[in-house]
N, C-alpha and C positions, 0 to 999 in steps of 0.2 A: 438655520432656514428652515422654516414648519413648510413641511411638505402640501402640494395643496389636495382641498378634501374633494369630494366628490362629484360637490356643485361648483367647484372653481372649473374654469377652461384652463389647460397648457397654453400658452403663445406658443405659436410657431416659432421654430426654430430659424434665424435668418440666413437666408443662403449665402454663398462664396462672395454676392455684391451686394446685400443686406437687401435682398427680393423675400420676403415672406410669403407669396403667393404661392400655391400648391403645383405640383408639375401636371403639364396639359394631359389628359387622356384621350389619348381618340379614341373616337365615335366606333362601334364594331359596324364591320362592312363583310361585305360578300369575302372580300380577299382573303381576309382572314379565317373566315369558316375553311375556304377552299386548301390554306399552308396549315390548317391542323390536321385537315382530312388526308392531306398528302404524307404529313409525316406517320398520322397511325397507319396507313396503307403499307408505308415504306419499311414500317419498324417490324411489321409482323410477320413472322415465318411463313405462315400459310400462305403470302400473297408472294411471295418468291419460289414458291414451292408450285403455285398453281400456274403462275406465271411460266417457270421454267418448263412444267409437263406440257403446258400449250405448244411452246417454243419446242419442244424435243419431239412431240407425236407428227405437229406439221412439216416441220424439216425433216424429222430421220424418215418416217413413211412416204413424203414427197420423193425424198432423193433416193429411196428404195426402189420408189415404182420408175422412177428415171432410169435407175441402172439396166433395167429389165425391160427399157423401151428403145426402139430406133428413130434414125430421121424420119423415115417414112410414116411412121406413126403420129407425125405432127401437121400433117399436109391438111388436115380440117379441125386440126385440135392445136390452142393456145398456150404456150409454153408455159404458162400457170395452173394448166389443169390439173398436174401431178397434185398438187397442195390441196387439190380437194378431198383427195383420199386422205388424209391426215387430217383433216379440219372436220369431218362428216366427225372423228373422233374429239380433236383438241375443243370443237367447240362445247362439249360438256365441263373445261376447265373456266372456259368462259362464266358459263353460268355457275359453275359454284363459286366463282371468286364475286358476281355480283351476290349471291345470296351473303354468302360471309361479311361483305362490305358490312353490312347494315344485321344481322341478326347474331353476329359474333357479338356486339355492342349489347344485344340485348341478354344474351345469355350470360355473359361475365359481369351483369350490372351497371357496364362503363357509361351505357344510355342514362342512367340518371346524372353521372359529374358532367356528360357531354351535354345535356338538355338544361343542367343548370347553371354552367358556364356560360351557356350560349341559348337564352331562354328561347331565343325565335327559332323556333322549329323548321321552320321552312327554309330558312335560310340553311341552317345543319344538311337537312334534307336534300336541298339544290347543292351543295358542296360537294357531298357522295356522290351524285349524279354524272356531274362536272367530271370529277377526280376518276372516276371511274372509266368514264369512258373515255377520257385521255389516252389512259395508260392501256386497257381492250383496245382501242383502233392503233394505236401506233405497234401494239404487239403483235396483234393478228394482221396489219398490214405489212411488217417488216418482214413475219414470216412469209407469206405469202411472194413477196418481191424476191427475197432470198429463194425462194424453190423454182421461181420464175428466172430467173440471172444464171441460176445455176442451168437448167434446162436450157436456155438459150446459147450458154458458151459448148454444153457438149454434145448439144443435136442442135443445131443451128445452121449445117450443112445444107448445099442446095438440094438434096432430097427433100428435106422438110420444107421446101417450097415459099413462098413467099410469106410473110404475116404483117398484121396490121398490129404493130405494137401498142399505138396509142390506145386502138380499142380496147387491146390486153391490159393492158393496168388499167385503163379504167372500169373496165370490171373488177378487177382485183381490187379498186376503191369500195365499189359498190358492194362487193363481198364483205370488206371489212368492216363497213357499215351496218348491213345486215347484222353479223355475228358481234358488233357491240347493242343494237337494238334488243338481239336476244338477253345479253347480257344486262343490258339497262331494265329491261321486263323482268329477268331474274332477281334484280337490285328491287323493283317496285311488289313481285310477290312476295318477295321477305320480309319488306316493310308490313305487306299485310298480314303474315302470319305469323312472321315474329318467330320462327323456327325454322334452324337451320337444314333437319332433317325432312320436315315436312317440306318448305319451300323447295329443296331440290327435289326432291319426289316427284313435286307439282309440276317441275320445268322440265323432267327429263319426261313426265308422260306428255306433255307437250310437242315435246321434239320428236319422239319416238315412234308414240301410239299410232298418231294420224295415218301412216300407211297400212299399219295391222287394221286397224277400224276400217278404213276406205278397202279395203280388199276383203272382209267381213262382210259388208255391206254392197259390194258386186258382185256377191252371189245370188242374191237374190233380184226378180226384176224389178220388184215394186220398190226398191232402195237402189238401186245399181246408178240411177242417175246423182245422188248424194253421194255415193261412194264413188263415183268420179271426180265429184270435186272435194271431195275430201283427198283422194289422192294427188290433185291437181294443185290445191292449197296446202301445203306443209314445208315445213323449215328445210327438209332433204331436198326434194324438188328445187324447192327458190333457190336455193346455193346450187343444184347442177345448171341450172337456168343463168344465173348469174355470173359462172363460170363459159359461159358461152360452150355449154354440151348441147351435142342434139337432141332434137325432139326423142319421144319416145320410138319404140322398136315396130309398134302396130302404124306408123306414119301419124299417128295424132298431134295435131298441135298443142304443147305446152302452155299457161299461162305466160305473157310476157313479162318481161323483166319491175317495170313500172308497175304492175298490177299486185307482183309480188311485194313488194317493196310498201307500196302506199297499204296492202293489208297488213303489215307488221306495223309499219307505224299507227296505223288506228287502234289496233291491239295493244300496242304499249304506251301509246298515248293516252289511253281512257286508266288503262291499269295506274299508269304515273298520277295519271290524275287523284285515282281514289286513294292510294298511298300519301298524297298531301292531306286530302281529309282524315284519314285515320292517325295521322301522324299529332294534327292539330285539336283531335276529340277524343282520346286515347291516351290514359298516364301509364307514364313508365314501369 
């Protein structure tokens, strides 16, 4: 039998029932991208190390604080308050994970393969935001609740006084949302910078420098108003407010939880929007 030439077409092989139609190919959608990003996240060691360090820091430091307190210390403090001390450091793990979610692909060249397999870059970036947000939120919330439940079991005696547990758990939800937004902001910054060390340095500066800058600006009367504004609106103060901690020792009222959340939502939203523009216009 003479083999077909280059100009001849091979006849499709009949299927089991004699059907020669090609197999149906499902149209790609966001669910496929989410499944792909989930596989990437759970198959990388850095994810497990970063999440593990977050849990160990928040729970470990929180329980260490619980062991040094008494029932009377929680008369005016919610049971989840000890988680604050670990989360002040643990939030850096969320920031690092957010940055590495995107910059690791640019560093290894995997971004080329990803965008070649899924040309719709906005869909890929949306999937990254969704997967990261879910992982970060659940991890932070679980760590806070574990510390809060342990505190209530250890120091839930009559000396601690009555507690509004519903309000405390709501505060835990808001804190988890706030830290997750910091991580989303980190992912957006990583998309813009496309360099792990650079993006992490930017985010660490955003979190840690405002209290220092605000303190320096408060020294001079001409800039004291701006300094006070910077001292009031930053990530560290916002987390304290969301945890239900009291106002400053000088009697001044700090911004409300809503204002702190709205500020971060606006900043994160603007940066996320810029990341979508950058992904569409830039080459890998």
